[in-house]
C-alpha positions as CSV (number, residue, x, y, z in Angstrom):
1,M,7.5,-11.9,-1.6
2,S,6.6,-8.2,-1.6
3,W,6.2,-5.7,-4.5
4,T,8.9,-3.0,-5.0
5,K,7.9,0.6,-5.1
6,P,8.1,0.7,-8.9
7,E,6.1,-2.4,-9.1
8,R,3.5,-1.2,-6.9
9,E,3.6,2.4,-8.6
10,M,3.0,0.7,-12.1
11,V,0.2,-1.5,-11.1
12,K,-1.5,1.6,-9.4
13,K,-1.1,3.6,-12.5
14,Y,-2.7,0.9,-14.6
15,L,-5.6,0.5,-12.2
16,V,-6.3,4.3,-12.2
17,S,-6.4,4.3,-16.0
18,W,-8.7,1.0,-16.0
19,I,-11.2,1.9,-13.3
20,K,-14.2,3.7,-14.7
21,R,-16.0,6.3,-12.5
22,E,-19.4,6.1,-14.2
23,P,-20.3,2.6,-12.6
24,L,-19.1,4.2,-9.1
25,A,-21.4,7.2,-9.6
26,E,-24.2,5.0,-10.6
27,A,-23.7,2.7,-7.5
28,I,-23.8,5.8,-5.3
29,V,-27.0,7.3,-6.8
30,E,-28.7,3.7,-6.6
31,A,-27.8,3.4,-2.9
32,M,-28.9,6.9,-2.3
33,E,-32.4,6.3,-4.1
34,E,-32.8,3.0,-2.2
35,Q,-32.7,4.9,1.1
36,K,-35.0,7.6,-0.4
37,A,-32.6,10.3,0.2
38,D,-34.0,13.8,-0.7
39,I,-33.1,15.3,-3.9
40,I,-31.8,18.7,-3.1
41,C,-28.8,19.4,-5.5
42,V,-26.2,20.9,-3.4
43,E,-27.1,18.8,-0.3
44,T,-27.5,15.6,-2.4
45,L,-24.0,16.0,-3.9
46,N,-22.5,16.7,-0.4
47,N,-24.3,13.5,1.1
48,A,-23.2,11.5,-2.0
49,R,-19.5,12.5,-1.3
50,K,-19.8,11.8,2.3
51,L,-21.3,8.3,1.3
52,W,-18.5,7.5,-1.2
53,L,-15.7,8.8,1.4
54,D,-17.4,6.9,4.3
55,F,-17.4,3.6,2.1
56,L,-13.7,4.2,1.0
57,T,-12.5,4.4,4.6
58,T,-14.7,1.8,6.2
59,E,-15.7,-0.8,3.8
60,L,-13.7,-0.8,0.6
61,H,-10.4,-2.7,2.1
62,S,-12.2,-5.5,3.8
63,G,-14.6,-6.0,0.7
64,L,-11.5,-6.3,-1.6
65,S,-9.7,-8.7,0.9
66,N,-12.9,-10.8,1.2
67,S,-13.3,-10.8,-2.8
68,L,-9.8,-11.6,-3.1
69,A,-10.1,-14.4,-0.6
70,A,-13.0,-16.0,-2.4
71,L,-11.2,-15.9,-5.8
72,V,-8.2,-17.5,-4.4
73,D,-10.4,-20.2,-2.9
74,K,-12.2,-20.7,-6.2
75,G,-8.8,-21.1,-8.0
76,E,-9.5,-18.1,-10.1
77,I,-6.4,-16.3,-8.6
78,E,-3.2,-18.3,-8.1
79,V,-1.8,-17.6,-4.5
80,E,1.8,-17.4,-6.3
81,S,0.8,-14.6,-8.4
82,L,0.2,-12.2,-5.3
83,P,2.8,-10.0,-3.8
84,F,2.5,-11.3,-0.2
């Protein structure tokens, strides 16, 4: 089973309204603090942006997939509710 385009867009629209940006920003700042990144305003913002974009492109998908698999294994998400 796969989602139709309207179903996919509906889920995406809901998630966009649900996802909060502050926890993401806090996680980025914490990661930079842990690595003792220099606090130079413009450079820090550019580095934070690079960090976030790198995470999005290299780790987010696999992390979400691993979390989904773990939730399915624990029975917290039913396989039948998934669109694939």
